[in-house]
C-alpha positions in Angstrom: 102.6 94.9 47.8 106.0 93.8 46.8 108.3 91.6 48.9 111.6 92.8 50.2 114.7 92.0 48.5 117.7 90.4 50.3 119.4 93.9 50.3 116.5 95.6 52.0 116.2 93.0 54.6 119.8 93.0 55.4 119.8 96.9 55.9 116.8 96.6 58.1 118.3 93.9 60.2 121.5 96.1 60.6 119.3 98.9 61.7 117.5 97.0 64.3 120.7 95.5 65.6 122.3 99.0 65.9 119.3 100.5 67.9 119.2 97.4 70.0 123.0 97.9 70.8 122.4 101.5 71.6 119.5 100.6 74.0 121.5 98.0 75.7 124.4 100.6 76.2 121.9 103.1 77.7 120.5 100.5 80.2 123.9 99.4 81.1 124.8 103.0 82.0 121.6 103.6 84.0 121.6 100.2 85.8 124.4 98.3 87.6 124.0 95.6 90.1 126.9 93.7 91.6 128.6 92.6 94.7 130.7 95.8 94.5 128.0 98.5 93.7 124.4 99.1 93.2 123.1 102.0 90.8 119.6 102.3 89.7 117.8 105.2 88.2 114.8 106.7 90.2 111.9 104.5 89.7 113.9 101.5 88.7 113.3 98.0 89.9 115.3 94.8 89.3 114.2 91.2 90.5 117.1 88.7 90.8 116.0 85.0 90.8 117.6 82.0 92.3 119.2 83.8 95.0 120.4 82.9 98.5 120.6 84.4 101.8 124.2 85.0 101.4 123.7 86.8 98.0 121.2 89.1 99.9 123.6 89.9 102.7 126.3 90.8 99.9 124.0 93.0 98.2 123.2 94.8 101.5 126.9 95.4 101.9 127.4 96.6 98.3 124.7 99.4 98.9 127.0 101.2 101.4 125.5 104.7 101.9 122.8 104.5 99.2 120.0 104.1 101.9 117.3 105.2 99.5 117.7 102.0 97.5 115.5 99.3 99.1 116.3 95.6 99.0 114.0 92.7 99.8 114.7 89.0 100.1 112.1 86.0 100.0 113.4 82.6 100.6 110.1 81.0 99.4 110.5 82.6 95.8 114.4 82.7 96.0 114.1 86.2 94.8 115.8 89.6 95.7 114.0 92.7 94.7 116.0 95.9 94.4 114.0 99.3 94.1 115.0 102.9 93.7 112.1 105.0 94.7 110.9 108.2 92.9 111.1 111.5 94.6 107.3 111.5 95.3 107.8 108.2 97.2 110.1 109.8 99.8 108.0 112.8 100.2 104.9 111.0 100.8 106.6 108.5 103.1 108.1 111.4 105.3 104.6 113.1 105.4 102.9 109.9 106.4 105.5 109.2 109.1 104.9 112.8 110.5 101.2 112.3 110.6 101.6 109.2 112.6 103.8 111.0 115.0 101.2 113.7 115.3 98.4 111.1 115.9 100.6 109.4 118.6 101.2 112.8 120.4 97.6 113.6 120.2 96.9 110.3 122.0 99.7 111.0 124.4 101.6 107.8 123.4 105.4 107.4 123.4 107.1 105.8 120.5 110.4 105.2 118.7 110.4 105.3 114.9 113.0 104.0 112.5 113.9 105.0 108.9 115.7 103.5 107.2 115.7 100.1 108.7 116.3 96.5 107.6 114.2 93.8 109.3 115.3 90.1 108.9 114.3 86.7 109.8 117.4 84.8 109.3 117.5 82.8 106.0 113.8 83.4 105.4 112.9 87.1 104.8 114.6 90.5 104.6 112.4 93.5 104.2 112.8 97.3 104.4 109.6 99.4 105.2 109.6 103.1 104.5 109.2 103.6 108.1 108.1 101.7 111.3 107.1 102.4 114.9 107.7 100.9 118.3 104.9 101.8 120.5 103.7 99.0 122.8 107.1 97.4 122.4 109.0 100.7 122.7 110.7 99.9 126.0 112.0 96.5 124.7 114.3 98.2 122.0 115.5 101.4 123.9 119.2 101.6 123.7 119.6 99.0 120.9 122.2 99.8 118.3 120.6 97.3 115.9 117.2 95.6 115.7 117.6 92.0 115.9 114.4 90.0 115.5 115.9 86.9 117.0 115.9 88.8 120.3 113.7 91.9 119.9 110.1 92.2 119.1 109.1 93.4 115.8 107.7 97.0 115.3 104.2 97.6 116.1 103.5 99.4 112.9 105.2 99.4 109.5 104.5 101.8 106.6 104.9 101.2 102.9 104.5 103.7 100.1 103.6 102.0 96.9 104.7 104.4 94.2 107.7 102.6 92.6 106.6 98.9 93.1 103.8 97.1 94.7 103.8 95.6 98.3 101.9 92.6 99.3 100.9 92.1 103.0 102.2 88.5 102.7 105.7 90.0 102.3 105.4 90.7 106.0 104.0 87.5 107.4 107.4 86.2 108.3 108.2 89.5 110.2 104.9 89.3 112.1 104.5 93.1 112.6 101.0 93.6 114.3 99.8 96.4 111.8 100.8 97.1 108.3 99.9 100.3 106.4 100.3 100.2 102.6 99.6 103.7 100.9 98.7 103.3 97.2 97.1 105.5 94.7 95.8 107.9 97.4 94.3 105.2 99.4 95.5 103.8 102.7 95.2 100.0 103.1 95.4 98.8 106.8 96.3 95.1 107.4 96.2 93.5 110.8 98.2 90.4 111.7 96.3 87.6 113.7 99.4 85.5 114.3 99.3 83.6 111.1 98.1 85.9 108.3 97.2 89.5 107.6 93.6 90.6 107.0 92.7 94.0 105.7 90.7 96.2 108.0 88.9 99.4 107.7 90.0 100.4 111.2 93.4 100.8 112.9 94.1 98.9 116.1 96.6 101.7 117.1 94.1 104.5 116.5 90.6 102.8 116.9 88.8 106.0 117.3 90.2 108.0 114.4 89.3 107.4 110.9 92.9 107.3 109.5 91.7 105.6 106.3 90.0 108.9 105.4 92.4 111.4 107.0 95.7 110.0 106.2 95.1 110.2 102.2 93.7 113.6 102.6 96.7 115.1 104.5 99.3 113.2 102.6 98.1 114.5 99.2 97.6 117.9 100.8 101.3 118.0 101.6 102.2 117.1 98.0 100.1 120.0 96.6 100.5 122.7 99.4 103.7 121.7 101.2 104.3 119.6 104.2 104.4 122.2 106.8 101.0 123.6 105.6 99.4 120.1 105.7 101.0 119.2 109.1 99.7 122.4 110.6 96.1 121.9 109.1 96.2 118.2 110.5 97.1 119.4 114.0 94.4 122.1 113.8 91.9 119.6 112.8 92.6 117.2 115.7 92.4 120.1 118.2 89.1 121.1 116.8 87.6 117.6 116.9 
């Protein structure tokens, strides 16, 4: 096999350079993160390293009304993660939150839910669950315009849908939410906080007599295939019959 001459190598280099420039232009059009604006395509994720709490606050301001874009800050890693969820993320998050409301109603428990919400430990952690619930601590936040964890207790339950990116229970340790649900690949992972760290559990402390690890995935995916209203009605019927 013959070696390429200088001419062929030059033309190949020009071709690679041209395609690289086109690719960079496409990425630039789809992705824009600055103090003035944040634009990400659905399913996009950006990690900014060597960031400060001030950088994080500025990005929260630049997001404006784009509440679907999620922004996290971790002082330990000095990273900001910016995520733009896929449509399937939002639908599963809504369905899962609705299933929790049905379960709470079934147990005759009152609650307050929030979505979207930004939970902060000043200078340490900023995180945005897909939804969260105040149940035991509901009375403490009634009438609050903003949840300030310096004076308010954390939610009793936080929910994350891992479709666009992966969530670690360690992400929530500074926030200290008693129970964290992470829904990933049709599996519900339940994490309980003991005051220092999270431990994965097969049972929910909020719904100890209900097999939520089995039921939640079944009806979340049922909603995706048959429609939300159908799945929620079937779930209510199941609870009424059992």
